[in-house]
C-alpha positions as CSV (number, residue, x, y, z in Angstrom):
1,X,-32.9,48.4,-55.3
2,X,-36.1,46.9,-53.8
3,X,-36.9,45.9,-50.2
4,X,-35.9,42.2,-50.8
5,X,-32.6,43.0,-52.4
6,X,-31.8,45.2,-49.2
7,X,-32.8,42.4,-46.8
8,X,-30.5,39.9,-48.8
9,X,-27.6,42.5,-48.7
10,X,-28.2,42.8,-45.1
11,X,-27.8,39.1,-44.4
12,X,-24.8,39.0,-46.7
13,X,-22.9,41.6,-44.6
14,X,-20.7,40.2,-42.0
15,X,-22.0,40.7,-38.2
16,X,-20.5,43.6,-36.5
17,X,-18.9,42.7,-33.0
18,X,-21.0,43.9,-30.2
19,X,-19.2,46.1,-27.5
20,X,-18.3,44.3,-24.4
21,X,-20.8,44.5,-21.5
22,X,-20.0,47.3,-19.1
23,X,-19.9,44.7,-16.1
24,X,-17.0,42.8,-17.7
25,X,-14.9,46.0,-18.1
26,X,-15.8,47.1,-14.7
27,X,-14.7,43.5,-13.2
28,X,-11.5,43.6,-14.9
29,X,-10.8,47.2,-13.7
30,X,-11.9,46.2,-10.1
31,X,-8.5,44.2,-10.0
32,X,-6.6,47.5,-9.7
33,X,-5.2,48.7,-6.5
34,X,-3.0,47.8,-3.7
35,X,-3.3,44.4,-2.4
36,X,-1.7,42.2,0.0
37,X,-1.1,39.0,-1.8
38,X,-1.1,35.4,-0.7
39,X,0.3,32.6,-2.9
40,X,-0.5,29.2,-2.1
41,X,0.1,25.9,-4.3
42,X,-0.3,22.0,-3.4
43,X,0.0,18.9,-5.2
44,X,-3.3,17.1,-4.3
45,X,-3.9,14.0,-6.4
46,X,-1.5,11.5,-8.1
47,X,-2.0,10.3,-11.5
48,X,1.2,8.7,-12.6
49,X,1.7,5.5,-10.9
50,X,5.4,6.0,-10.2
51,X,5.1,9.5,-9.2
52,X,5.0,10.5,-5.3
53,X,3.4,13.9,-4.4
54,X,5.4,16.4,-2.9
55,X,4.9,16.8,0.8
56,X,3.5,20.2,2.1
57,X,2.8,23.3,0.1
58,X,4.4,26.2,-1.2
59,X,3.3,29.5,0.2
60,X,4.5,33.2,-0.2
61,X,3.1,36.6,0.4
62,X,3.8,40.0,-0.9
63,X,2.5,43.6,-1.4
64,X,1.4,44.0,-4.8
65,X,0.3,47.2,-6.6
66,X,-1.9,46.8,-9.9
67,X,-1.9,49.6,-12.3
68,X,-4.2,50.3,-15.2
69,X,-1.6,51.0,-18.0
70,X,-4.3,50.9,-21.0
71,X,-8.0,50.9,-21.1
72,X,-9.7,51.2,-24.5
73,X,-13.4,49.7,-25.0
74,X,-12.0,46.5,-26.0
75,X,-8.5,46.1,-24.4
76,X,-7.5,46.7,-20.8
77,X,-3.8,46.0,-19.6
78,X,-3.0,45.8,-15.8
79,X,0.5,45.9,-14.7
80,X,1.6,44.3,-11.4
81,X,4.2,45.9,-9.2
82,X,5.8,44.1,-6.2
83,X,7.2,45.9,-3.4
84,X,9.4,43.9,-1.0
85,X,11.4,45.0,2.0
86,X,10.4,47.5,4.6
87,X,11.0,47.7,8.1
88,X,14.7,46.7,8.6
89,X,15.2,46.4,4.8
90,X,14.9,49.5,2.3
91,X,11.9,48.6,0.2
92,X,12.5,47.6,-3.4
93,X,10.1,47.8,-6.3
94,X,10.2,44.7,-8.7
95,X,8.2,44.8,-12.2
96,X,6.1,41.7,-11.8
97,X,3.7,40.2,-14.3
98,X,1.3,42.0,-16.5
99,X,-2.4,40.8,-17.8
100,X,-3.6,42.0,-21.2
101,X,-7.4,41.4,-21.8
102,X,-8.8,41.5,-25.2
103,X,-12.5,41.4,-26.2
104,X,-13.3,38.7,-28.8
105,X,-9.6,38.0,-29.7
106,X,-9.3,35.7,-32.8
107,X,-5.7,34.8,-32.4
108,X,-4.0,33.6,-29.2
109,X,-0.7,32.1,-28.1
110,X,-0.3,28.4,-27.0
111,X,2.9,27.5,-25.2
112,X,4.9,24.8,-27.0
113,X,8.5,25.3,-25.7
114,X,11.0,23.5,-23.7
115,X,13.6,24.2,-21.2
116,X,16.2,25.1,-24.4
117,X,13.4,27.2,-26.6
118,X,10.7,29.7,-25.5
119,X,8.1,29.1,-28.1
120,X,4.5,29.7,-28.7
121,X,2.1,28.4,-31.4
122,X,-0.3,30.9,-33.0
123,X,-3.8,29.7,-32.8
124,X,-6.5,31.3,-35.1
125,X,-10.0,31.1,-33.4
126,X,-13.3,31.4,-35.3
127,X,-15.3,34.3,-34.5
128,X,-18.1,32.3,-33.4
129,X,-15.9,30.7,-30.7
130,X,-14.8,33.9,-29.3
131,X,-18.1,35.5,-29.2
132,X,-18.8,37.1,-25.8
133,X,-15.4,36.3,-24.6
134,X,-12.1,37.9,-23.5
135,X,-8.7,36.6,-24.0
136,X,-6.3,37.1,-21.0
137,X,-2.6,37.2,-22.2
138,X,0.0,37.1,-19.0
139,X,3.4,38.3,-19.6
140,X,6.6,37.4,-18.0
141,X,8.6,40.2,-15.9
142,X,10.3,40.8,-19.0
143,X,7.2,41.4,-21.1
144,X,7.5,38.4,-23.1
145,X,4.5,36.0,-23.1
146,X,3.7,33.4,-20.5
147,X,0.5,32.0,-21.3
148,X,-2.6,33.1,-22.9
149,X,-6.4,31.6,-23.1
150,X,-9.9,33.0,-23.4
151,X,-13.2,32.6,-21.5
152,X,-16.2,34.4,-20.4
153,X,-17.1,36.6,-17.7
154,X,-20.5,35.6,-15.7
155,X,-22.2,37.9,-13.4
156,X,-24.8,36.0,-11.4
157,X,-26.2,36.1,-7.8
158,X,-23.7,38.9,-6.7
159,X,-20.6,36.7,-8.4
160,X,-18.5,38.1,-11.0
161,X,-15.9,35.3,-12.6
162,X,-14.0,34.7,-15.6
163,X,-13.0,31.0,-16.4
164,X,-10.7,30.2,-19.1
165,X,-10.3,27.4,-21.5
166,X,-7.5,25.1,-20.5
167,X,-4.1,26.5,-21.6
168,X,-0.5,25.3,-21.5
169,X,2.3,27.3,-19.7
170,X,5.9,26.9,-19.0
171,X,7.1,25.6,-15.5
172,X,6.2,28.1,-12.6
173,X,9.0,30.4,-11.3
174,X,8.8,28.5,-7.9
175,X,9.9,25.2,-9.8
176,X,11.7,25.6,-12.8
177,X,15.2,25.9,-11.4
178,X,14.6,22.9,-9.0
179,X,12.6,20.4,-11.0
180,X,12.9,18.6,-14.4
181,X,10.7,15.7,-14.3
182,X,7.8,17.5,-16.2
183,X,7.3,20.0,-19.2
184,X,4.6,22.3,-18.9
185,X,1.5,23.0,-16.8
186,X,-2.0,22.5,-18.3
187,X,-4.0,24.9,-16.4
188,X,-7.6,26.0,-16.1
189,X,-7.7,29.7,-14.4
190,X,-10.5,31.3,-12.6
191,X,-10.7,34.9,-11.3
192,X,-13.3,35.6,-9.0
193,X,-14.0,39.4,-7.5
194,X,-14.7,39.5,-3.7
195,X,-15.9,42.2,-1.4
196,X,-12.2,43.2,-0.7
197,X,-10.3,42.2,-3.8
198,X,-10.2,39.2,-5.8
199,X,-9.1,35.7,-6.0
200,X,-7.2,33.7,-8.8
201,X,-7.9,29.9,-8.7
202,X,-5.8,27.4,-10.7
203,X,-6.5,24.1,-11.5
204,X,-3.2,22.6,-12.7
205,X,-1.9,19.5,-14.0
206,X,1.7,18.7,-14.5
207,X,2.5,17.1,-17.8
208,X,5.2,15.3,-19.2
209,X,5.4,15.5,-23.0
210,X,8.7,14.6,-24.5
211,X,9.6,13.1,-28.0
212,X,9.5,9.2,-28.0
213,X,7.5,9.1,-25.0
214,X,3.7,9.1,-24.1
215,X,2.2,12.0,-23.0
216,X,1.7,11.7,-19.3
217,X,0.0,13.7,-16.4
218,X,2.1,13.1,-13.1
219,X,-0.4,14.8,-10.7
220,X,-2.8,17.5,-10.1
221,X,-2.1,20.8,-8.5
222,X,-4.4,23.5,-6.8
223,X,-3.3,27.0,-6.8
224,X,-5.0,29.9,-4.8
225,X,-3.7,33.4,-4.9
226,X,-5.9,35.9,-2.6
227,X,-5.5,39.6,-3.6
228,X,-6.9,41.6,-0.6
229,X,-7.4,45.3,-1.1
230,X,-5.2,47.2,1.7
231,X,-3.6,50.4,1.5
232,X,0.2,50.6,2.1
233,X,2.6,53.6,2.3
234,X,4.9,51.5,0.0
235,X,2.6,51.7,-2.6
236,X,3.4,55.3,-3.6
237,X,6.9,54.2,-4.1
238,X,5.7,51.6,-6.9
239,X,3.5,54.2,-8.5
240,X,6.5,56.5,-8.6
241,X,8.5,54.0,-10.1
242,X,6.1,53.1,-12.7
243,X,5.8,57.0,-13.7
244,X,9.6,57.0,-14.2
245,X,10.0,53.7,-16.1
246,X,6.6,53.0,-17.4
247,X,7.1,54.6,-20.9
248,X,10.2,52.7,-21.4
249,X,8.2,49.3,-20.6
250,X,5.4,50.2,-22.7
251,X,7.9,50.1,-26.0
252,X,9.2,46.9,-24.6
253,X,5.6,45.4,-24.6
254,X,4.9,46.9,-27.8
255,X,8.0,45.3,-29.4
256,X,7.0,41.7,-28.3
257,X,3.5,42.1,-29.3
258,X,4.4,43.3,-32.7
259,X,7.2,40.3,-33.1
260,X,4.2,38.0,-32.2
261,X,1.8,39.4,-34.6
262,X,4.6,39.3,-37.4
263,X,5.5,35.7,-36.7
264,X,3.9,33.6,-39.4
265,X,2.9,30.4,-37.3
266,X,4.9,30.4,-33.9
267,X,6.8,33.1,-31.8
268,X,9.9,32.0,-30.2
269,X,13.0,34.0,-28.5
270,X,15.9,33.2,-26.7
271,X,17.2,34.6,-23.2
272,X,20.8,35.3,-24.3
273,X,22.5,36.6,-27.2
274,X,25.9,37.9,-28.0
275,X,27.2,37.1,-24.4
276,X,24.4,39.2,-22.9
277,X,21.1,37.9,-21.2
278,X,17.9,39.5,-21.9
279,X,17.3,40.6,-18.4
280,X,20.8,42.3,-18.1
281,X,20.0,44.4,-21.4
282,X,16.7,45.2,-20.3
283,X,17.9,46.5,-16.9
284,X,20.6,48.5,-18.5
285,X,18.4,50.0,-21.0
286,X,15.8,50.7,-18.3
287,X,18.2,53.0,-16.4
288,X,18.8,55.1,-19.4
289,X,16.1,54.4,-22.1
290,X,17.1,54.8,-25.6
291,X,14.7,55.8,-28.3
292,X,11.9,53.5,-29.4
293,X,13.6,52.6,-32.4
294,X,16.8,51.5,-30.5
295,X,14.9,49.7,-28.2
296,X,13.5,47.4,-31.0
297,X,17.0,47.1,-32.6
298,X,18.5,45.9,-29.4
299,X,15.5,43.3,-28.8
300,X,15.2,42.1,-32.4
301,X,18.5,39.7,-32.1
302,X,16.7,37.8,-29.2
303,X,13.7,36.8,-31.5
304,X,14.3,33.5,-33.2
305,X,12.7,33.3,-36.8
306,X,10.6,30.0,-37.3
């Protein structure tokens, strides 16, 4: 084979994906630790002419432990654990959301569900679209998907930030039992590291999107979640809880991920089957975890074939 043939052969070969920058991985891993967290959301601008902005703002705070539960060169999973109570109440650990970061991910989930169905379309992205980006999949407390998008980490002038493409997500937990006047949030997320932790900015649109009606944005909402690194004696309770239950939840997370990967065009599930809610099933299995194949068999009926 001559030199020209070698050059042409080289041009024909697919490009090998570059490893993620070390700064990107360090920024994601820097989110781990024990934090005092404040959550604040406020509707800021009316769009629909017949809509009235909600007065005031929603605010809550908590102690949150973020554990690194998976760390490979191209994938990092962070598990959030809430610790509530203390002082005059016995502290309790609540498994919160997880964030799964994947380097140059070509398949993401786009929420398309409703009150009755929990469903996500599978969206395939071109390699050129995701070059140099990370996807962030955020899960519910039961490790089912909540929302996913992709974006690029930037590191400039001492600032490290990741900003997503717009992504649809279900109604937030603070509103889904109280409101039925909109169908989903359309959100741009930004995560920025600070000298004492990190901040999650959310630029939210509340969208009405129903059959037979024009799609309408009701209003804009601003979300600001501050994670301030601060040691707390109760953090050891969370870590002990995860040491006891983490293996079980790893199997649950793997089941949902595999189910999503195997679904042809969309992934959907129900929260109740055969008279038992998904949350009750998981709580029961968590106390006495069965074998991995039994966990999968118990969860499979909740998956909806599409």
